[in-house]
Residue, then its C-alpha position, 0 to 999 in steps of 0.5 A: f478457497f482463497l478469494y482475491f477481491a480487488p474492487i475498482q472503489m476507491h481508485a480513480a476515476l470515481f464512479a458509484s453504482k446508481e444505488f449509491v450515487g448521492v448519499s454520502d456528504r463526502g460526494t462521489y469519494g464517499d459514495c464509492l466508499n458506501e458502495l465498497a462497504w456494502g460490497v464487503g458486507q455482502i461477501l461477510d453476510h455470505l460467510v455467515s449464511e454458508g456457516i464457514a465465517n469461523d473457518t474464514l479469515v478476511i483480511l481488508t487493506s489498501d495499497n496505499g495511501p490516498t492520491l493527494d493532487l486528485c484533491e477530494e477525490g484522492g482520499a486524505s491521509a490525516p494526521l498522516q503526512g504525504g501519500k501515494g508516491y511518498f515513503t511518509e506514513g501517509g503513503i505507506r501506511v494504510p488501514t487493516i482489517a483481519w475478521m474471523p470470529g471465533s479466532i479473532t478478538a472483535g475490536t482488537v487494535t495492535t500497533e504491531m509491525g506488520t506488511q503485506m508480503d506477511f500474507l503468503p507465509t500467513f495463508a500457507e501456514l494456515a493451510g498447513v502449506s510449506l514455502p519453497d526454500s529456493i527462494t527469499i519470502d520477505g513476508e513473516s507468518l502474522t498468525d500469533l499477532l492476529f490470534e494470540g495477541g503476540s508480537s510483530p515477527h519483524k524486528f525491522l521493515v525496510h520501505y524500498c522503491a527499485e535498488n533505493i532504500f527510502a525508509a526503515r523501521m525498527g520498532s517505533l523508530k522510523f529512519t527515513f533515508r530519503t525523501g521526495l519532493p512535497i506537493p507544493d501549496s500552490y499546485l494544489q491551490c490551482s489544481c484543486p479549488a475548493g477541493l474539487q479537481k479542476g482539470g488542466t495544467c497546473s505547473g510545479v508538481f513531482v509526485g513518485g519516482c525512485r531516483g532523480p533530482a526530485i529525491t533527497n539523500h538524508m545520511p544520517p538519516i531522519i529519526y522519527n517515532v512514529e508511534k508517538d509522532p505518526g505526522e512525522m513532525y519532530a525529528l528526533p537527535v540522531s546522537l541520541y540515538e547511535a546505537e539504534l542506528k547501527k543496527v538498523m544500518t547493519y539490517v538495512n545494508k544486509f539487506h539492500s546486498s541482497l536485492t536484485n533486478g526483477i523481470p517487468l511483469l509485462d515482459l512476462p508470458t500471459s494471456c492477453d486477454v487479461v491485458p487492457c485493450c490488447n485482446s484482438s477481440a476488443s475493436n473499441c480500444v488501443c492496446n496500450y502496451s504496443g511499443t513499449s515493454f509489453n510484447t503482445a508476441n508473449c501472449f499464450 
């Protein structure tokens, strides 16, 4: 079986069930985290009680770093720099835990590279399923890394937004080609007094985006050793890493040339029942996608 469990915790707007409200010193964020941990525990306990834990791979991970402009309710990435919308480690490096009693040694920690695009080929290999040759699969199987303590299957990892390459990893080295503007301290002081959202409008912030005036290009790229310097505080001299840079640029250029523009997901045929507020039987809300790229005529 395959279960994709995507709980609403820890995404804004935050709220917890009554059993978890007020039980954490971390406020609403901590309450939600406790409920999330409880929910995951319920799944693991059920796998054990059914006697299938040793035959089930469970992966717990997140999609991105904290939403910094949500103040304390957006989480924290320290000692990493940045958060959601940024290609610094605080935006793209996320916690990932793999659990399979009898196959994965408890307490094992690895600093090897991996990406969530690796899950598909990993699951396919475990299931004995071949992936189609007609499409390019960016991920690689992590079975050797997970079960044998092996190395990452990746020599390089590329981080991109739309058609723009923002960064690339080669081992412990990270090459940053583009950066976004950081959230100004003045904005956080305005928006997050004592760490709590006050609401209203505060000026002087731009988060995210793939292109535009908020993006700064860097060529040669800024180089960091993100194993020794995960906070990306100390740029390395490019002159000492020319050989590594040449290898990375060769791979990045090849990777960039392989990118093609995809079709917006909201333009694809789908059931209106699974699109927020676009089910005609829902009388208490309005379809958010009317007049935008989503075409309700595509519903089946």
